C-alpha positions in Angstrom: 73.7 49.5 89.8 75.2 51.9 92.2 73.7 52.6 95.6 74.0 56.1 96.9 73.6 56.7 100.6 73.1 60.2 101.9 73.0 60.3 105.7 73.4 63.2 108.1 76.3 63.7 110.4 74.2 62.5 113.4 73.7 59.0 111.8 77.3 59.0 110.8 78.3 59.8 114.4 76.4 56.7 115.6 77.9 54.5 112.9 81.5 55.5 113.4 82.0 55.1 117.1 79.6 58.0 117.8 80.8 59.7 114.7 82.6 59.8 111.4 85.0 62.6 111.9 88.7 63.1 112.2 90.8 62.6 115.3 94.4 63.0 116.3 97.1 60.4 116.1 97.2 57.5 118.5 98.8 54.1 118.6 97.4 51.1 116.9 95.8 48.6 119.3 94.0 45.3 119.1 91.8 43.7 121.7 93.0 40.4 122.9 91.3 37.3 121.4 90.6 34.5 123.9 93.0 31.5 123.6 91.6 28.5 121.7 89.8 25.7 123.6 91.2 22.2 123.2 87.7 21.0 122.2 87.1 21.4 118.5 83.3 21.9 118.7 83.8 24.4 121.5 86.5 26.1 119.4 84.1 26.6 116.5 81.3 28.0 118.7 83.7 30.3 120.5 85.5 31.4 117.3 82.3 32.9 116.0 81.7 34.8 119.3 85.4 35.8 119.6 85.5 37.2 116.0 82.7 39.6 116.7 84.6 40.8 119.7 87.8 41.6 117.8 88.2 45.3 117.1 91.4 46.7 115.5 92.3 50.3 116.4 94.7 52.6 114.6 96.3 55.8 115.6 95.0 58.7 113.3 97.4 60.9 111.4 97.1 64.7 111.6 95.3 64.7 108.2 92.8 62.1 109.5 92.3 63.9 112.7 91.5 67.1 110.7 88.9 65.2 108.6 87.2 64.0 111.8 87.3 67.4 113.5 85.8 69.1 110.4 82.9 66.7 110.7 82.1 68.3 114.1 82.2 65.2 116.2 81.1 65.5 119.8 83.8 66.1 122.4 83.2 62.7 123.9 83.7 61.0 120.5 86.9 62.9 119.8 88.2 62.2 123.3 87.6 58.5 122.8 89.3 58.4 119.5 92.3 60.3 120.9 92.5 57.9 123.8 91.8 54.6 122.1 92.5 55.3 118.4 90.1 54.8 115.4 88.0 51.6 115.2 87.6 49.8 111.9 84.5 51.8 110.8 86.2 55.1 111.4 89.3 53.9 109.6 87.3 52.9 106.6 85.6 56.4 106.6 88.8 58.4 106.8 90.7 56.2 104.3 87.9 56.6 101.7 87.4 60.3 102.5 91.1 60.9 101.7 90.6 59.2 98.3 87.7 61.4 97.6 89.5 64.6 98.6 92.5 63.7 96.4 90.0 63.1 93.5 88.6 66.6 94.0 92.0 68.2 94.2 93.2 66.5 91.1 90.0 67.2 89.1 89.5 70.9 90.1 92.9 72.1 91.3 91.2 73.5 94.5 91.2 72.6 98.2 88.2 71.0 99.8 87.3 69.7 103.3 85.0 67.0 104.6 82.1 68.4 106.6 80.0 65.2 106.9 79.8 61.6 105.6 78.7 58.1 106.1 80.0 54.6 106.5 78.1 52.1 104.2 76.0 49.3 105.4 76.7 45.6 105.1 75.1 45.3 101.7 76.4 48.5 100.0 80.0 49.1 99.2 79.4 52.8 98.5 80.7 55.6 100.6 79.6 59.3 100.6 80.9 62.5 102.1 79.6 66.0 102.3 82.4 68.2 101.1 82.9 72.0 101.1 85.1 74.3 98.9 87.7 75.8 101.1 88.5 78.9 99.1 87.8 80.6 95.8 84.6 81.8 94.3 82.6 78.9 95.7 84.1 78.9 99.2 81.7 77.5 101.8 79.4 75.8 99.3 78.7 72.2 100.1 78.1 69.2 97.9 78.0 65.4 97.9 80.9 63.1 96.8 80.5 59.4 96.3 83.0 56.5 96.2 81.2 53.8 94.2 81.9 50.4 92.9 80.6 49.3 89.5 79.2 45.9 88.5 82.7 44.7 87.6 84.0 45.6 91.1 85.9 48.7 90.0 85.8 51.8 92.3 85.2 55.3 91.0 84.2 58.7 92.3 81.4 61.1 91.5 80.9 64.7 92.8 78.4 67.4 92.9 80.9 70.3 92.7 80.6 70.2 88.9 77.0 71.5 89.1 78.1 74.4 91.4 81.0 75.2 89.2 79.1 75.2 85.9 75.9 77.0 87.0 77.1 80.5 86.0 78.1 79.3 82.6 74.8 77.6 81.9 72.9 80.7 83.3 74.8 83.0 80.9 74.0 80.7 78.0 70.3 80.5 78.8 70.0 84.2 79.5 71.4 84.9 76.1 68.6 82.6 74.7 66.0 84.7 76.6 67.4 87.8 75.0 67.3 86.3 71.6 63.7 85.4 72.2 63.0 89.1 72.8 61.9 88.7 76.4 62.6 90.7 79.6 62.7 87.5 81.7 65.6 87.4 84.1 67.0 83.8 84.0 68.5 82.3 87.1 69.9 78.8 86.8 70.6 76.1 89.3 72.1 72.7 88.4 71.9 69.4 90.3 73.5 66.1 89.9 76.8 64.2 90.4 79.4 63.4 87.7 82.6 61.5 87.2 86.1 62.7 86.5 85.5 63.1 82.7 83.3 66.1 83.4 85.4 68.9 84.8 86.0 72.7 84.6 86.9 72.4 80.9 83.6 70.7 79.9 81.8 72.8 77.3 78.1 73.7 76.9 77.8 70.9 74.3 79.2 68.4 76.9 76.6 69.6 79.5 73.9 69.2 76.9 74.8 65.6 76.4 75.1 65.1 80.2 71.8 66.7 80.8 70.1 64.6 78.1 71.5 61.4 79.7 70.0 62.6 83.1 73.4 63.2 84.6 72.7 66.8 85.4 69.3 68.5 85.9 68.8 72.1 84.8 66.3 74.4 86.6 65.4 77.8 85.3 64.0 80.3 87.8 62.6 83.1 85.7 61.6 86.5 87.1 59.6 89.3 85.6 58.9 92.8 87.0 55.7 93.7 88.8 54.6 96.1 86.1 54.4 93.4 83.4 50.7 92.9 82.5 49.0 89.4 82.6 48.9 89.4 78.8 52.5 90.3 78.4 53.5 87.7 81.0 51.8 84.9 79.1 53.3 86.2 75.8 56.8 86.3 77.0 56.9 82.9 78.8 55.6 81.2 75.7 58.2 83.0 73.5 61.0 81.8 75.8 59.6 78.3 76.1 59.5 77.9 72.3 63.1 79.1 72.1 64.2 76.7 74.8 62.6 73.8 73.0 65.0 74.4 70.2 68.0 73.6 72.5 69.1 70.0 73.2 68.2 70.4 76.9 65.7 69.0 79.4 64.7 71.9 81.7 62.4 72.4 84.6 61.1 75.9 83.7 59.4 78.2 86.2 58.7 81.9 85.7 57.0 84.3 88.3 56.0 87.9 88.3 57.5 89.4 91.4 55.7 91.8 93.7 58.8 93.9 94.3 61.1 95.7 91.8 63.9 95.8 94.4 63.8 92.0 94.7 64.0 91.7 90.9 67.1 93.9 90.8 68.7 92.1 93.8 68.5 88.5 92.5 71.5 87.8 90.2 72.3 84.2 91.0 70.6 81.2 92.6 72.1 81.8 96.1 70.5 85.3 96.1 67.0 83.8 96.1 67.1 82.5 99.7 68.4 85.9 100.8 65.7 87.9 99.0 63.0 85.5 100.2 64.1 84.1 103.6 62.5 81.1 105.2 59.0 82.0 106.3 58.2 84.3 103.4 54.8 83.5 102.0 54.1 82.9 98.3 51.8 85.9 98.3 54.8 88.1 99.4 57.0 86.8 96.6 54.9 86.8 93.5 51.4 87.2 92.1 51.6 85.2 88.9 53.4 81.9 88.2 54.0 79.5 85.2 55.7 76.1 85.3 56.6 73.6 82.6 59.0 70.8 81.9 60.8 71.3 78.6 62.5 68.5 76.7 64.9 69.7 74.0 64.4 68.5 70.4 66.3 65.3 69.5 
């Protein structure tokens, strides 16, 4: 059973020598270990104490320094890394972060950077980073990546970029279903979840259906109707679309609202538009005046 740990940059900062971000290259150093005592019992007692004092430092490469800098470490943390090198915890973080970045590049053919992450605890062998697309259509969008170990001890990666990449395709598919159902509901889709390397930009809708059924990806429909739609017509249309959605092999969290503003209806075209149309602090009463919510499980 894999353990996923999602911790903010602040916690990471504490865990990795005040942070888990990249630094510039320094030389490798090692604290001196006290010489052994001639008394064996004394040696055993002291060896336990001495072992806890040993800390190996390594000079970061330019790539490792960039990773740490992108994580926005404090000036004091970066200065300490530049002067002393990376401690073991920081080394583990950047080494694993590089593995995850290479995984993303090979899988998607794009560039990504680390903008946060975490060093695992004593029990867990799992690492996580917060990554961000550097360029392209989804530039600036952030998601989680995991470096996990299965029950047999084999490492593997999972990422949330797939959900970002495929949301438009799934939205187009579900909007076509809404049109087939004869409704005027604007369908906005968001996906959530992390997947392994077998699910990539070439994955089809059929593949997403299977993944969704196995709980690998969650599908959310945010449906919108215009203010002029009557209460009766609202109920009629949401039921028509719901029945059509039940014929798909999908599990969907389905919400439809009747908006108060035609301009908002016209503006919202994708999920990221919702937070702009209704910024933080907007009350429910300002957004909509009628709402319907259901959980739909596709037919087996």
